[in-house]
C-alpha positions in Angstrom: 5.0 108.9 13.7 3.4 106.6 16.3 3.4 107.5 20.0 2.1 106.0 23.1 -0.4 108.1 25.1 -1.2 107.3 28.8 -4.8 106.3 29.3 -6.6 108.1 32.2 -7.5 104.6 33.5 -6.6 101.0 32.4 -8.6 99.7 29.5 -11.0 96.9 30.5 -11.2 95.7 26.9 -7.5 95.2 26.5 -7.2 93.8 30.0 -9.1 90.8 28.8 -8.2 90.9 25.1 -4.4 91.0 25.6 -4.0 87.3 26.6 -6.1 86.2 23.6 -4.2 88.4 21.2 -0.9 87.2 22.7 -1.9 83.6 22.1 -2.8 84.3 18.4 0.5 86.2 17.9 2.4 83.3 19.5 0.8 80.8 17.2 1.8 83.0 14.1 5.3 83.5 15.3 5.6 79.8 16.3 4.4 78.8 12.8 7.2 80.9 11.3 9.7 79.3 13.7 8.6 75.8 12.8 8.7 76.6 9.1 12.3 77.9 9.5 13.2 74.5 11.1 11.8 72.7 8.1 8.6 71.4 9.8 5.2 72.0 8.2 3.8 74.8 10.5 0.2 73.9 10.3 1.0 70.2 11.1 3.2 71.3 14.0 0.5 73.6 15.5 -2.1 70.8 15.0 0.1 68.3 16.9 0.5 70.8 19.8 -3.1 72.1 20.1 -5.4 69.6 18.4 -3.9 66.2 18.9 -4.0 66.1 22.7 -7.6 67.3 22.8 -9.2 65.6 19.8 -6.8 63.0 18.5 -7.3 59.3 18.7 -5.2 59.0 21.9 -6.9 61.9 23.7 -8.2 59.4 26.3 -4.6 59.2 27.4 -3.6 62.8 26.9 -6.5 64.5 28.7 -5.7 63.2 32.2 -2.1 64.2 31.5 -3.2 67.8 30.9 -4.5 67.8 34.5 -1.3 66.3 35.8 0.9 68.8 33.9 -1.3 71.7 34.7 -1.7 71.1 38.4 1.8 72.2 39.6 1.7 75.2 37.2 -1.7 76.3 38.6 -0.7 75.8 42.2 2.6 77.7 41.9 1.1 80.5 39.8 -1.7 81.0 42.4 0.9 81.5 45.1 2.9 83.9 42.8 -0.2 85.9 42.0 -0.6 86.8 45.7 2.7 88.6 45.7 2.5 90.0 42.2 -0.8 91.7 43.1 0.8 93.3 46.1 4.0 94.3 44.3 6.0 91.5 45.9 8.1 89.8 43.3 8.9 86.2 44.1 10.9 84.9 41.1 12.4 82.0 43.0 9.4 79.6 43.0 11.6 77.0 41.2 13.9 76.8 44.2 10.9 76.5 46.6 9.5 73.8 44.4 12.8 71.9 44.6 13.2 72.3 48.4 9.6 71.2 49.0 10.2 68.1 47.0 13.5 67.4 48.9 11.8 67.8 52.3 8.8 65.7 51.5 11.0 63.0 49.9 13.2 63.0 53.0 10.2 62.2 55.2 9.1 59.4 52.8 12.6 57.9 52.6 13.0 58.0 56.4 10.1 55.6 56.7 11.4 53.1 54.2 10.4 50.3 53.9 7.2 51.0 55.8 4.2 51.1 53.5 1.6 52.9 55.7 0.5 55.4 53.0 -2.2 56.8 55.2 0.5 58.0 57.6 3.5 58.7 55.4 1.9 60.8 52.7 0.2 63.4 54.9 3.5 63.8 56.7 5.2 64.3 53.3 2.7 66.9 52.4 3.4 68.9 55.6 7.1 68.6 55.1 6.9 69.7 51.5 4.8 72.7 52.3 7.1 73.7 55.2 10.2 73.3 53.0 8.9 75.6 50.3 7.6 78.0 53.0 11.0 78.1 54.8 12.9 78.7 51.5 10.6 81.6 50.6 11.0 83.1 54.1 14.7 83.7 53.4 14.0 86.6 50.8 11.0 87.5 52.9 12.9 88.1 56.1 15.8 89.8 54.3 13.4 92.2 52.7 11.5 93.2 55.9 14.7 93.4 58.0 17.2 94.8 55.6 15.1 96.0 52.7 16.9 93.7 50.2 15.5 93.1 46.8 13.4 89.9 46.9 13.7 89.5 43.1 17.5 88.9 43.2 17.5 87.0 46.5 14.7 84.5 45.5 16.3 84.1 42.0 19.8 83.4 43.4 18.3 80.8 45.8 17.1 78.8 42.8 20.7 78.0 41.9 21.5 77.1 45.6 18.4 74.7 45.6 19.6 73.1 42.3 23.0 72.4 43.9 21.3 70.9 46.9 19.2 68.7 44.6 22.3 67.4 42.8 24.0 66.8 46.2 21.1 64.9 47.6 20.6 62.8 44.4 24.3 61.9 44.5 24.7 61.7 48.3 22.4 61.3 51.2 19.3 60.4 49.2 21.0 58.1 46.7 19.5 54.7 46.4 22.0 52.2 48.0 20.5 49.5 45.8 20.7 51.6 42.7 23.9 50.1 41.4 25.7 53.4 41.5 23.1 55.4 39.5 22.2 58.8 40.9 18.8 59.2 42.3 16.7 58.1 45.3 14.6 55.1 45.9 11.3 55.0 44.0 8.8 56.9 46.3 5.8 55.8 44.2 6.2 52.2 45.4 5.3 53.0 49.0 4.5 56.7 49.5 2.9 57.7 46.3 0.7 60.8 45.9 -1.3 59.0 43.3 -1.9 55.8 45.2 -5.5 56.7 46.2 -6.8 58.3 43.0 -4.7 56.8 40.1 -6.8 54.9 37.6 -3.9 54.1 35.3 -3.4 57.6 34.0 -0.9 58.9 36.5 -3.4 61.2 38.3 -2.3 62.3 41.8 -3.3 64.5 44.7 -1.5 67.5 43.2 -4.5 68.0 40.9 -6.9 68.1 43.9 -4.6 70.5 45.8 -4.5 72.8 42.8 -8.3 72.9 42.5 -8.7 73.5 46.2 -6.1 76.3 46.0 -8.1 77.9 43.1 -11.3 77.9 45.3 -9.5 79.4 48.3 -7.7 82.1 46.2 -11.0 83.1 44.6 -12.7 83.5 48.0 -9.6 85.4 49.3 -9.7 87.9 46.5 -13.4 88.3 46.2 -14.7 88.0 49.7 -11.9 88.5 52.3 -10.4 91.7 53.7 -6.9 90.3 53.2 -7.5 90.0 49.5 -8.6 93.6 49.4 -5.5 94.7 51.3 -3.2 92.7 48.9 -4.8 94.4 45.8 -4.7 97.8 47.6 -1.0 97.4 48.4 -0.2 96.8 44.8 -2.3 99.5 43.3 -1.9 102.3 45.8 0.9 101.6 48.4 0.4 105.0 50.1 -3.3 104.5 50.5 -2.6 101.0 51.9 -0.2 102.4 54.5 -2.9 105.0 55.6 -5.6 102.3 55.8 -3.6 100.3 58.3 -2.1 97.6 56.2 0.9 96.0 57.8 3.6 95.8 55.1 5.8 93.4 57.0 3.0 91.0 57.6 1.8 91.3 54.0 5.3 90.5 52.6 5.7 87.5 54.8 2.2 86.2 54.1 2.5 86.5 50.3 6.0 85.0 50.1 5.3 82.3 52.7 2.1 81.2 51.0 3.6 81.2 47.5 6.5 79.2 48.9 4.2 76.6 50.6 2.2 76.1 47.4 5.4 75.7 45.3 6.7 73.2 47.9 3.4 71.2 47.7 3.7 71.2 44.0 7.2 69.8 44.2 6.3 67.2 46.7 3.3 65.8 44.7 5.5 65.8 41.6 8.4 63.9 43.3 6.0 61.4 44.8 3.9 61.0 41.7 4.9 61.5 38.1 8.6 61.8 38.8 8.7 59.1 41.6 12.2 59.8 42.8 14.7 62.5 43.6 17.1 62.9 40.6 19.5 65.5 39.3 17.1 66.6 36.6 14.0 66.5 38.7 13.1 70.1 38.2 11.8 71.0 34.7 11.2 74.7 35.1 7.7 74.7 36.5 8.6 77.5 38.8 9.6 79.8 35.9 6.8 78.7 33.6 4.3 79.5 36.3 5.2 83.2 36.0 3.9 83.0 32.4 0.8 81.3 33.7 0.2 83.9 36.4 0.4 86.8 34.0 -1.5 85.0 31.2 -4.3 84.4 33.7 -4.3 88.1 34.7 -3.5 87.2 38.3 -7.0 85.9 38.6 -7.7 82.4 40.0 -10.1 81.4 37.3 -7.8 82.9 34.6 -4.8 81.1 36.1 -6.7 77.8 36.0 -7.4 78.3 32.2 -3.9 79.5 31.5 -2.4 76.5 33.3 -4.5 74.3 31.1 -3.2 76.1 28.0 0.4 75.9 29.1 0.0 72.2 30.0 -1.4 71.7 26.5 1.9 73.1 25.0 3.8 70.7 27.2 1.8 67.6 26.1 1.4 68.8 22.5 5.1 69.7 22.4 6.0 66.1 23.4 3.7 64.8 20.6 5.3 67.1 18.1 8.8 66.1 19.2 8.1 62.4 18.9 6.1 62.5 15.6 7.7 65.4 13.7 11.2 65.5 15.2 10.9 69.0 16.6 13.8 69.8 19.0 12.8 70.4 22.6 14.4 73.9 22.5 12.0 74.9 19.8 9.0 74.1 22.1 10.7 76.1 25.0 11.1 79.1 22.6 7.5 78.7 21.6 6.4 78.9 25.2 8.6 81.9 25.9 7.1 83.7 23.0 3.8 83.7 24.9 5.1 85.8 27.7 7.0 88.1 25.3 3.8 88.8 23.3 1.7 89.1 26.4 4.0 91.8 27.8 4.1 93.6 24.5 0.3 93.6 23.9 -0.3 94.4 27.6 1.1 97.9 26.9 -2.2 98.7 25.3 -4.0 98.2 28.6 -2.4 101.4 30.0 -1.5 103.2 26.8 -3.2 104.0 23.5 -1.4 104.4 20.2 -1.6 107.8 18.6 -0.4 109.1 15.3 1.6 112.2 16.1 2.5 114.8 13.5 6.1 115.7 13.0 7.4 118.9 14.6 6.9 122.1 12.6 9.7 124.5 12.0 
C-alpha cells in the first residue's frame, strides 16, 4: 500500500512544481465540471484562459486584468507577512470592507467639493487606517489574552458586512438616490482613477500593488525584519532566543496586512465600484488567501498568482456571458485551485512510498 514518508528537509523541486501541477489538475477537474454542466470543456477553458489574453477584444481585457489583480496582490502580500510568521489573518475581507467605508466616509464628507488633489490622499490615509484598526482587534486580543486570531479575524468579517449594509442603507445612503440603497458616486469627484484612467478603468490601486510588491521583496530579501518574520514561522524557539519580540511581530504583521487590505478596499470603492453598496465586497479578501499560497508567499510569485486569478475572474465573466456558465461554477473552479494546491503541497514535505503489507 502507499504511505507518506517524512522528508529530511522540504523538497525544492516540489516547492516550485506544486503550483504548476495544481493549475494543471484544476484545469482537468474544471473541464470535467463544465462537461457535467453541458458546456464544451475545451471551449469553456479557452474562454477563461485564452480569450482575455489573445482574443479580438484583448485590448479591453488586458487592462482589466491589472484592475482585477491589483486588490488581490495587495491583500495577498499583506497576508503573506503573517503567514510566513505563523500569524493567520483570515479576516482580510473585513479589513477590505472597513477600509472602503472609512475612505468613502472622508470622500463623502467633502461633497460636493471636487479638489481631487486634496480629497483622494485623505481617502487613502483613512482607508489604510480603517483596515489597520480592524486588524488590530484580533492583534491586540492575541497579544493580551492569547486568543485565536483565526477565529476573531474571521468573525469580524461578518460584523464588517453588517456595517456595510447599515451604511449603504443608512448614514451613507444617497439622499438623491430615489430610495435605492448605496452612496453617492465617488468616481464623480474623488476617483482613484481620475489621474491615470485612459478609458479602461485603470486606477491607483494598480500602482499601490506594484509598489507593495517592491517593498515586500526588499523586506524579505534585504531587511532584518524580513529575516525575523521567516525565522518566527520556521523556528519559533530559535526566534525567541535570537531576541525577536513576538508581540511587536504580531502587531506589525496584522497591522500591515490590514492596512494593505484597507487600501485595496478604498481604491476599489473609489474606482471600479464607485460607490458604497450592500454587495460591494466580492470576496477578494478570501480569494487573496489562494493567491498568497499559490505564489508561495513570495512577492514575485504573488504578483504572478494574482494575474492568474484575475484571469479566471475576467475569463469567467466571458464564459458566463458567451456560454451561459453559472457564476457558482466559476467560483467552484477557483476553489479547486486551492484544494489541489494543498493536496499537491504534501509532496513538498513528504514522499510517497510503496509499503509492503505486514507479515504474519
